[in-house]
C-alpha positions as CSV (number, residue, x, y, z in Angstrom):
1,X,19.6,-236.6,-130.7
2,X,18.5,-238.8,-133.7
3,X,18.9,-242.5,-133.2
4,X,20.3,-244.6,-136.0
5,X,20.5,-248.4,-136.6
6,X,24.1,-249.7,-136.6
7,X,25.7,-253.1,-136.9
8,X,25.6,-255.4,-133.8
9,X,29.0,-256.7,-133.0
10,X,30.0,-260.1,-131.6
11,X,31.6,-260.6,-128.2
12,X,34.8,-262.6,-128.3
13,X,37.4,-262.9,-125.5
14,X,36.5,-262.0,-122.0
15,X,38.4,-262.0,-118.7
16,X,37.3,-260.7,-115.4
17,X,37.9,-261.0,-111.6
18,X,34.7,-261.2,-109.5
19,X,35.2,-260.7,-105.7
20,X,32.7,-262.1,-103.3
21,X,33.1,-261.2,-99.6
22,X,29.5,-261.3,-98.1
23,X,29.9,-264.9,-97.0
24,X,33.6,-265.0,-96.2
25,X,35.2,-268.4,-97.0
26,X,31.9,-270.4,-96.8
27,X,31.6,-270.7,-100.6
28,X,35.2,-272.1,-100.7
29,X,34.4,-274.7,-98.0
30,X,31.2,-275.5,-99.9
31,X,33.1,-276.1,-103.1
32,X,35.5,-278.5,-101.2
33,X,32.6,-280.4,-99.8
34,X,30.8,-280.7,-103.1
35,X,33.8,-282.0,-105.0
36,X,34.7,-284.5,-102.2
37,X,31.1,-285.8,-102.1
38,X,31.2,-286.3,-105.9
39,X,34.6,-288.1,-105.9
40,X,36.6,-285.4,-107.5
41,X,34.1,-283.7,-109.9
42,X,30.5,-282.7,-110.1
43,X,28.4,-282.2,-113.3
44,X,25.1,-280.6,-114.1
45,X,22.9,-279.3,-117.0
46,X,20.7,-276.3,-117.0
47,X,18.7,-274.0,-119.3
48,X,19.5,-270.3,-119.6
49,X,18.0,-267.8,-122.0
50,X,16.3,-270.6,-124.0
51,X,19.6,-272.4,-124.4
52,X,21.1,-275.6,-123.0
53,X,24.3,-275.4,-120.9
54,X,26.5,-277.9,-119.1
55,X,28.6,-277.2,-116.0
56,X,31.4,-279.1,-114.2
57,X,33.0,-278.4,-110.8
58,X,36.4,-279.9,-110.1
59,X,39.7,-279.4,-108.3
60,X,42.4,-277.3,-110.1
61,X,46.0,-278.1,-110.1
62,X,47.6,-276.9,-106.9
63,X,48.5,-273.3,-107.0
64,X,50.8,-273.3,-104.1
65,X,48.6,-271.3,-101.7
66,X,49.6,-271.7,-98.0
67,X,47.4,-272.0,-95.0
68,X,47.1,-269.0,-92.7
69,X,49.5,-268.6,-89.9
70,X,48.2,-270.5,-86.9
71,X,45.3,-271.9,-89.0
72,X,43.1,-268.9,-88.5
73,X,42.6,-265.9,-90.9
74,X,42.4,-262.3,-89.8
75,X,38.7,-262.6,-90.6
76,X,38.3,-265.3,-88.0
77,X,37.9,-268.3,-90.3
78,X,39.5,-271.5,-89.1
79,X,41.3,-273.3,-92.0
80,X,42.5,-276.7,-91.0
81,X,43.4,-277.8,-94.5
82,X,47.0,-278.6,-95.0
83,X,46.6,-278.1,-98.7
84,X,44.7,-275.0,-99.9
85,X,42.9,-276.2,-103.0
86,X,41.5,-274.1,-105.7
87,X,38.5,-275.0,-107.9
88,X,37.5,-274.9,-111.5
89,X,33.9,-274.4,-112.6
90,X,33.6,-275.0,-116.3
91,X,30.5,-273.8,-118.1
92,X,29.8,-274.5,-121.8
93,X,27.0,-274.5,-124.3
94,X,25.6,-277.9,-124.7
95,X,27.3,-279.9,-127.5
96,X,23.9,-280.4,-129.2
97,X,23.7,-276.6,-129.7
98,X,27.4,-275.7,-130.2
99,X,29.0,-277.9,-132.8
100,X,32.2,-275.7,-132.8
101,X,32.6,-276.1,-129.1
102,X,34.0,-272.6,-128.4
103,X,31.2,-270.9,-126.5
104,X,32.3,-271.5,-122.9
105,X,34.1,-270.1,-119.9
106,X,36.1,-271.3,-116.9
107,X,35.7,-269.8,-113.4
108,X,38.8,-270.2,-111.3
109,X,37.7,-270.1,-107.6
110,X,40.4,-269.1,-105.1
111,X,40.2,-268.2,-101.4
112,X,41.4,-264.8,-100.2
113,X,42.4,-263.4,-96.9
114,X,44.8,-260.8,-95.5
115,X,48.4,-261.9,-95.6
116,X,47.7,-264.8,-98.0
117,X,51.0,-266.4,-99.2
118,X,51.9,-268.9,-101.9
119,X,55.0,-271.1,-102.5
120,X,56.5,-271.1,-106.0
121,X,57.9,-274.3,-107.7
122,X,61.3,-272.9,-106.8
123,X,60.5,-272.9,-103.1
124,X,60.2,-269.1,-102.9
125,X,57.3,-267.9,-100.7
126,X,55.5,-264.8,-102.0
127,X,52.6,-262.7,-100.7
128,X,49.5,-262.7,-102.8
129,X,48.0,-259.2,-103.4
130,X,44.5,-259.1,-101.9
131,X,42.0,-256.2,-102.6
132,X,40.7,-254.3,-99.6
133,X,37.2,-255.8,-100.1
134,X,38.6,-259.3,-99.4
135,X,40.9,-258.5,-96.5
136,X,38.3,-260.0,-94.0
137,X,38.1,-263.3,-96.1
138,X,36.3,-263.9,-99.4
139,X,36.7,-265.4,-102.8
140,X,38.3,-264.3,-106.1
141,X,36.5,-265.9,-109.0
142,X,38.4,-265.3,-112.3
143,X,36.2,-265.9,-115.3
144,X,37.8,-266.4,-118.7
145,X,35.7,-267.2,-121.7
146,X,34.7,-266.4,-125.3
147,X,31.8,-266.0,-127.6
148,X,29.3,-265.1,-124.9
149,X,27.7,-261.7,-124.3
150,X,29.7,-259.9,-121.6
151,X,26.6,-259.2,-119.4
152,X,25.7,-262.9,-119.3
153,X,28.8,-264.2,-117.6
154,X,27.9,-263.4,-114.1
155,X,24.3,-264.7,-114.4
156,X,25.6,-267.9,-116.1
157,X,28.1,-268.5,-113.3
158,X,25.5,-267.9,-110.6
159,X,23.0,-270.2,-112.3
160,X,25.7,-272.9,-112.8
161,X,26.8,-272.6,-109.1
162,X,23.2,-273.2,-107.9
163,X,22.5,-276.3,-110.0
164,X,25.9,-277.7,-108.9
165,X,24.8,-277.5,-105.3
166,X,26.1,-274.2,-103.9
167,X,23.9,-272.2,-101.6
168,X,21.8,-269.7,-103.7
169,X,23.1,-266.7,-101.7
170,X,26.8,-267.4,-102.0
171,X,27.4,-265.4,-105.2
172,X,24.6,-262.9,-105.2
173,X,26.5,-259.6,-105.4
174,X,30.1,-259.1,-106.4
175,X,32.2,-256.6,-104.4
176,X,32.9,-253.1,-105.9
177,X,36.5,-254.1,-106.5
178,X,35.5,-256.7,-109.2
179,X,37.1,-255.7,-112.4
180,X,37.5,-256.5,-116.1
181,X,40.9,-257.7,-117.5
182,X,40.1,-258.3,-121.1
183,X,37.1,-257.8,-123.5
184,X,36.9,-257.9,-127.3
185,X,34.1,-257.1,-129.7
186,X,34.3,-257.9,-133.5
187,X,32.7,-258.1,-136.8
188,X,33.7,-260.8,-139.4
189,X,34.3,-259.1,-142.7
190,X,34.5,-260.8,-146.1
191,X,38.1,-261.0,-147.2
192,X,37.3,-259.3,-150.5
193,X,36.0,-256.3,-148.6
194,X,38.4,-255.9,-145.7
195,X,41.5,-254.6,-147.6
196,X,40.8,-250.9,-146.8
197,X,40.9,-251.7,-143.1
198,X,44.5,-253.0,-143.1
199,X,45.8,-250.9,-146.0
200,X,48.9,-248.9,-145.4
201,X,46.8,-245.7,-145.5
202,X,43.9,-247.4,-143.7
203,X,42.5,-246.7,-140.3
204,X,44.7,-249.1,-138.3
205,X,48.0,-247.8,-139.7
206,X,46.8,-244.2,-139.6
207,X,45.9,-244.5,-135.9
208,X,49.3,-245.8,-134.9
209,X,51.1,-243.3,-137.2
210,X,49.2,-240.2,-136.1
211,X,48.2,-240.7,-132.5
212,X,51.3,-242.2,-130.8
213,X,54.3,-240.5,-129.3
214,X,57.3,-241.1,-131.5
215,X,59.5,-242.8,-128.8
216,X,58.1,-242.9,-125.3
217,X,55.7,-245.3,-123.5
218,X,54.3,-248.4,-125.2
219,X,53.4,-248.2,-128.8
220,X,52.9,-251.0,-131.3
221,X,51.9,-251.2,-134.9
222,X,52.0,-254.8,-136.3
223,X,51.6,-255.4,-140.1
224,X,52.1,-259.1,-140.7
225,X,51.0,-260.7,-143.9
226,X,52.5,-264.1,-143.4
227,X,50.9,-266.9,-141.4
228,X,52.7,-269.5,-139.2
229,X,53.3,-271.8,-142.2
230,X,54.9,-268.9,-144.2
231,X,52.0,-268.5,-146.5
232,X,51.1,-265.0,-147.7
233,X,47.7,-263.9,-146.3
234,X,47.2,-260.2,-146.8
235,X,46.1,-258.6,-143.6
236,X,46.8,-261.8,-141.6
237,X,47.6,-259.9,-138.4
238,X,47.5,-256.1,-138.4
239,X,47.1,-254.3,-135.1
240,X,47.5,-250.9,-133.6
241,X,47.8,-250.5,-129.8
242,X,47.1,-247.1,-128.2
243,X,47.0,-245.8,-124.7
244,X,44.0,-243.9,-123.4
245,X,45.5,-240.5,-124.0
246,X,46.3,-241.1,-127.7
247,X,43.0,-242.9,-128.3
248,X,41.1,-240.0,-126.9
249,X,42.5,-237.8,-129.7
250,X,40.6,-240.0,-132.2
251,X,37.6,-240.7,-129.9
252,X,37.0,-237.8,-127.6
253,X,35.7,-239.0,-124.2
254,X,37.0,-242.5,-124.4
255,X,38.8,-243.7,-121.2
256,X,40.4,-247.1,-121.9
257,X,43.5,-248.2,-123.8
258,X,42.7,-250.6,-126.7
259,X,44.2,-252.7,-129.4
260,X,42.5,-252.4,-132.8
261,X,43.0,-255.3,-135.1
262,X,42.4,-257.1,-138.4
263,X,43.3,-260.8,-138.2
264,X,42.6,-264.2,-139.6
265,X,42.4,-267.7,-138.1
266,X,45.6,-269.7,-138.3
267,X,44.1,-272.1,-140.8
268,X,42.5,-269.4,-143.0
269,X,44.8,-269.9,-146.0
270,X,43.7,-273.5,-146.5
271,X,40.0,-272.9,-146.2
272,X,37.4,-272.4,-148.8
273,X,35.6,-269.1,-149.0
274,X,32.4,-270.8,-147.9
275,X,34.0,-271.4,-144.4
276,X,33.6,-268.3,-142.2
277,X,37.1,-268.9,-140.7
278,X,38.5,-268.1,-144.2
279,X,37.5,-264.5,-143.5
280,X,39.1,-262.0,-141.1
281,X,37.8,-260.4,-137.9
282,X,38.0,-256.7,-137.3
283,X,37.9,-256.0,-133.6
284,X,38.9,-253.9,-130.7
285,X,40.0,-255.2,-127.2
286,X,40.8,-253.7,-123.9
287,X,44.5,-253.4,-123.2
288,X,44.6,-253.8,-119.4
289,X,48.4,-253.8,-119.3
290,X,48.4,-250.1,-120.4
291,X,46.3,-248.9,-117.5
292,X,48.0,-247.1,-114.6
293,X,49.5,-249.2,-111.7
294,X,46.5,-248.5,-109.4
295,X,43.9,-248.3,-112.2
296,X,41.4,-251.0,-113.1
297,X,38.3,-251.3,-115.2
298,X,35.5,-251.8,-112.7
299,X,32.8,-254.4,-113.3
300,X,30.4,-251.5,-112.7
301,X,31.8,-249.8,-115.8
302,X,31.3,-252.8,-118.1
303,X,28.5,-251.0,-120.1
304,X,30.8,-248.0,-120.8
305,X,33.6,-250.3,-121.8
306,X,31.4,-252.2,-124.2
307,X,30.2,-248.9,-125.7
308,X,33.7,-247.8,-126.3
309,X,34.6,-251.1,-128.0
310,X,31.5,-250.9,-130.2
311,X,32.3,-247.3,-131.0
312,X,35.9,-248.1,-132.0
313,X,35.1,-251.0,-134.2
314,X,32.2,-249.4,-136.0
315,X,34.3,-246.2,-136.6
316,X,37.2,-248.2,-138.0
317,X,34.8,-250.0,-140.4
318,X,33.2,-246.8,-141.4
319,X,36.5,-245.1,-142.0
320,X,37.5,-248.0,-144.3
321,X,34.3,-247.4,-146.3
322,X,32.3,-250.3,-145.1
323,X,28.6,-249.9,-144.4
324,X,28.0,-250.0,-140.6
325,X,24.2,-249.9,-141.0
326,X,23.7,-252.7,-143.6
327,X,20.2,-253.3,-144.9
328,X,18.6,-256.6,-145.9
329,X,18.9,-255.6,-149.6
330,X,22.0,-255.7,-151.7
331,X,25.4,-257.4,-151.1
332,X,26.9,-257.2,-147.6
333,X,30.6,-256.9,-146.8
334,X,30.1,-259.1,-143.7
335,X,30.1,-262.8,-143.3
336,X,26.7,-263.9,-142.1
337,X,27.5,-267.5,-141.3
338,X,29.8,-266.9,-138.3
339,X,29.0,-269.6,-135.7
340,X,28.5,-267.0,-132.9
341,X,27.3,-263.9,-134.8
342,X,24.6,-263.0,-137.2
343,X,24.5,-259.8,-139.2
344,X,21.9,-257.6,-137.6
345,X,21.4,-254.0,-136.6
346,X,20.0,-252.2,-133.5
347,X,18.8,-248.8,-132.8
348,X,21.4,-247.6,-130.3
349,X,21.3,-243.8,-130.2
350,X,23.7,-241.6,-132.1
351,X,25.9,-242.9,-135.0
352,X,29.5,-244.0,-134.2
353,X,32.0,-241.2,-133.6
354,X,33.6,-240.5,-136.9
355,X,37.2,-241.7,-137.0
356,X,38.4,-238.7,-138.9
357,X,42.1,-239.3,-139.3
358,X,42.1,-236.5,-141.9
359,X,41.1,-234.1,-139.2
360,X,43.9,-235.4,-136.9
361,X,46.4,-235.2,-139.7
362,X,45.4,-231.6,-140.6
363,X,45.6,-230.5,-136.9
364,X,49.1,-231.9,-136.6
365,X,50.1,-230.3,-139.9
366,X,48.8,-227.0,-138.8
367,X,50.7,-227.1,-135.5
368,X,54.0,-227.9,-137.3
369,X,53.4,-225.2,-140.0
370,X,52.4,-222.6,-137.5
371,X,55.6,-223.1,-135.4
372,X,57.8,-223.1,-138.5
373,X,56.0,-220.1,-140.0
374,X,56.3,-218.1,-136.8
375,X,59.9,-218.8,-136.7
376,X,62.0,-221.0,-134.4
377,X,64.9,-219.9,-132.3
378,X,68.3,-221.5,-132.9
379,X,67.9,-223.4,-129.6
380,X,64.5,-224.8,-130.8
381,X,66.0,-225.8,-134.1
382,X,68.8,-227.7,-132.3
383,X,66.3,-229.5,-130.1
384,X,64.2,-230.6,-133.0
385,X,67.3,-231.7,-134.9
386,X,68.3,-233.9,-132.0
387,X,64.8,-235.4,-131.7
388,X,64.6,-236.5,-135.3
389,X,68.1,-237.9,-135.5
390,X,68.5,-239.6,-132.0
391,X,66.4,-242.8,-131.7
392,X,67.1,-243.3,-128.0
393,X,65.9,-241.7,-124.8
394,X,66.4,-237.9,-125.0
395,X,66.3,-235.5,-122.1
396,X,66.7,-231.7,-122.1
397,X,70.2,-232.2,-120.6
398,X,71.1,-234.5,-123.5
399,X,70.1,-231.8,-126.0
400,X,72.0,-229.1,-124.0
401,X,75.1,-231.2,-123.9
402,X,75.0,-231.9,-127.7
403,X,74.7,-228.3,-128.7
404,X,76.7,-226.7,-125.8
405,X,73.6,-225.0,-124.4
406,X,72.5,-224.4,-120.8
407,X,69.8,-226.9,-119.8
408,X,67.6,-224.0,-118.7
409,X,67.7,-222.5,-122.2
410,X,66.7,-225.9,-123.7
411,X,63.8,-226.3,-121.3
412,X,62.5,-222.8,-122.1
413,X,62.8,-223.6,-125.8
414,X,60.8,-226.8,-125.4
415,X,58.1,-225.1,-123.3
416,X,57.4,-222.9,-126.3
417,X,56.9,-226.0,-128.5
418,X,54.5,-227.9,-126.3
419,X,52.2,-228.7,-129.3
420,X,55.1,-230.4,-131.0
421,X,56.7,-232.3,-128.2
422,X,55.8,-234.3,-125.1
423,X,57.8,-233.6,-122.0
424,X,57.6,-235.6,-118.8
425,X,59.9,-237.2,-116.2
426,X,63.0,-235.6,-117.7
427,X,62.3,-237.0,-121.2
428,X,61.2,-235.3,-124.3
429,X,59.8,-236.7,-127.6
430,X,58.0,-235.6,-130.6
431,X,54.2,-235.8,-130.3
432,X,53.6,-238.4,-133.0
433,X,55.3,-240.3,-135.7
434,X,53.6,-238.1,-138.2
435,X,54.7,-234.9,-136.5
436,X,58.2,-236.5,-136.4
437,X,58.2,-237.0,-140.1
438,X,57.1,-233.4,-140.8
439,X,59.7,-232.0,-138.4
440,X,62.3,-234.3,-140.0
441,X,61.5,-232.8,-143.4
442,X,61.7,-229.3,-142.1
443,X,65.0,-229.9,-140.4
444,X,66.3,-231.5,-143.6
445,X,65.0,-228.4,-145.6
446,X,66.8,-226.1,-143.1
447,X,70.0,-228.1,-143.5
448,X,69.6,-227.9,-147.3
449,X,69.0,-224.1,-147.1
450,X,72.2,-223.8,-145.1
451,X,74.1,-225.9,-147.6
452,X,72.7,-223.7,-150.4
453,X,73.8,-220.6,-148.6
454,X,77.3,-222.0,-148.2
455,X,77.3,-223.0,-151.9
456,X,76.0,-219.5,-152.8
457,X,78.9,-217.9,-151.0
458,X,81.3,-220.3,-152.5
459,X,80.1,-219.6,-156.0
460,X,80.5,-215.9,-155.5
461,X,84.0,-216.4,-154.1
462,X,84.8,-218.7,-157.0
463,X,83.6,-216.1,-159.5
464,X,85.7,-213.4,-157.8
465,X,88.8,-215.7,-157.9
466,X,88.3,-216.2,-161.6
467,X,88.4,-212.5,-162.1
468,X,84.7,-211.9,-162.6
469,X,83.6,-208.5,-161.3
470,X,81.5,-208.0,-158.2
471,X,78.3,-207.5,-160.3
472,X,78.6,-210.9,-161.9
473,X,79.4,-212.5,-158.6
474,X,76.3,-210.9,-157.2
475,X,74.2,-212.2,-160.1
476,X,75.5,-215.8,-159.6
477,X,74.9,-215.7,-155.9
478,X,71.4,-214.3,-156.2
479,X,70.3,-216.9,-158.7
480,X,71.7,-219.7,-156.5
481,X,70.1,-218.3,-153.4
482,X,66.6,-218.0,-155.0
483,X,66.7,-221.1,-157.0
484,X,66.5,-219.2,-160.3
485,X,67.7,-221.3,-163.2
486,X,68.8,-219.5,-166.4
487,X,68.6,-222.0,-169.2
488,X,70.4,-221.0,-172.5
489,X,68.2,-221.9,-175.5
490,X,69.1,-221.5,-179.1
491,X,66.9,-218.5,-179.7
492,X,66.7,-217.0,-176.2
493,X,67.0,-217.7,-172.5
494,X,64.5,-219.3,-170.2
495,X,64.2,-218.0,-166.6
496,X,63.0,-221.0,-164.6
497,X,61.2,-220.0,-161.3
498,X,59.7,-223.4,-160.7
499,X,60.9,-223.6,-157.1
500,X,59.0,-220.4,-156.2
501,X,55.3,-220.6,-155.5
502,X,53.4,-217.7,-157.1
503,X,51.4,-215.4,-154.8
504,X,48.1,-214.9,-156.6
505,X,46.5,-216.3,-159.7
506,X,47.7,-216.0,-163.2
507,X,45.6,-214.5,-165.9
508,X,46.1,-213.4,-169.5
509,X,46.5,-209.8,-168.5
510,X,48.4,-210.1,-165.3
511,X,51.3,-212.1,-163.8
512,X,51.6,-212.9,-160.1
513,X,53.3,-210.1,-158.3
514,X,56.3,-212.1,-156.9
515,X,57.0,-213.5,-160.4
516,X,57.2,-209.9,-161.7
517,X,59.3,-208.8,-158.8
518,X,61.8,-211.6,-159.3
519,X,62.1,-211.0,-163.0
520,X,62.7,-207.3,-162.5
521,X,65.4,-208.0,-159.8
522,X,67.0,-210.6,-162.1
523,X,66.9,-208.2,-165.1
524,X,68.6,-205.5,-163.0
525,X,71.4,-207.8,-161.8
526,X,71.7,-209.2,-165.4
527,X,72.3,-205.8,-166.8
528,X,74.7,-204.8,-163.9
529,X,76.7,-207.9,-164.7
530,X,77.3,-206.5,-168.2
531,X,75.0,-209.0,-170.0
532,X,72.9,-208.2,-173.1
533,X,69.5,-206.7,-172.0
534,X,67.8,-207.5,-175.2
535,X,68.6,-211.2,-174.8
536,X,67.0,-211.2,-171.4
537,X,63.9,-209.3,-172.7
538,X,63.5,-211.9,-175.5
539,X,63.5,-214.8,-173.2
540,X,60.6,-216.6,-171.5
541,X,59.8,-217.2,-167.8
542,X,58.6,-220.5,-166.5
543,X,56.8,-221.0,-163.1
544,X,54.5,-223.6,-161.5
545,X,51.3,-222.8,-159.5
546,X,50.4,-224.4,-156.2
547,X,47.9,-226.6,-158.2
548,X,50.7,-228.0,-160.3
549,X,50.0,-226.0,-163.4
550,X,53.1,-224.9,-165.2
551,X,53.0,-221.6,-167.1
552,X,55.5,-220.3,-169.7
553,X,55.2,-216.7,-170.9
554,X,57.4,-214.0,-172.4
555,X,59.7,-212.0,-170.1
556,X,59.0,-208.8,-171.9
557,X,55.4,-209.0,-170.7
558,X,56.6,-208.7,-167.1
559,X,59.0,-205.9,-167.8
560,X,56.6,-203.5,-169.3
């Protein structure tokens, strides 16, 4: 496997829960003692990775946690506090090294034990969910920060805790239930180069359009080009949010739901191009809310999550035509002066997975075409017709009731179209918005064909009522059915077969076989209707190839 150099991305938002159980509630008691001894807050400075950082430990606003029943936890800890306080440990890059002041995080330290309860402002008492690893007492440390490499958070927190006075062994190893709630990686792209990312046919819109079910579950495509002050900023906030199943269609092997986005800072419209905030970020973030009820992203899986985020962003950039392996020579589409990111590349193994939306589009097209070509039963047509016209929840029973079918018949019809539809929990939907559009067009074409057939019959009846003989009525009906347009010209007639795609190529010596066949049938019906054969022979035939080339040639040539 050949390694390649690709763009390094910046870490943005981060949110994780770290569970510590090895020392029970001792770290919580320790935090209480440290803050009390320092009259409400405790400050420290330290070096980490050649950088200066500051830390501050203080009380948080009361969260309503209640003491354990009887003053003793199930783990055996005696808690004599009437008020169960929580603590805030704030860590930030030293102001001398971070003029922007946005490279920081806050660790919210809360005690945990089995049967922990809290009282809401309304007076309602609720039980707090406690993971199994903390049932015998421990701490939940929720870390929320930004602009720091994900893998540094735990080490920074542990270092800050030590310099603030905590015992060095209190936070050594987080429990296996520790998990990631949010994580985002991004590149800052020059505004003159980012258009293809958020274009209507760009990767963000295409992902939402092609990969998401047409009505079930959570799906979101946002395309907002107006900021909070009603100023037009093209690509201001464009996002596509996809669950894990849909995302895996574009990135085989990926496990986590994500939001892919192109967005500007709120003040971007008023900034000069020399300011990095005048340019957008292109990023991808974990969407924890789309995980299953019992599903989490384990802290142990952070490396895999970060790989998926990198892969997603780089693939979106590449799909938009941006260079994901920029060299030091030539102009770059990226903003190099971002406060927390420098344009650089690293050798990281294989190149990013290609975000080939053309492949996905072609696969979905082939599925639709195959089903339509193989032929659909009346029950299948009815089901598709309902799915493209009903915007609400649709079940097999709904389809059966609408078309006076047995529900079992509808279920069998749907099972034969599993590549077109999603079926689960008594609901059915088309597989994607793109499939929905193609099926809608097919249903409309079928309805148009039905209408044409009715009109064809009506024209034949009308001709008969006017006293035209059966042969003329047959001629009129055949022309209408096959889309044959006979145009009267001054010198001759023109037989227009533009709606019929020729089978085969045209050459000087030979016309497509189906063009010849249609002309011969038309000529036979023309003569049977009592029309002048010579006038037909003197005419011209007009047809259009699949490549869009229109050919006009003499009818006589086809009738030889």
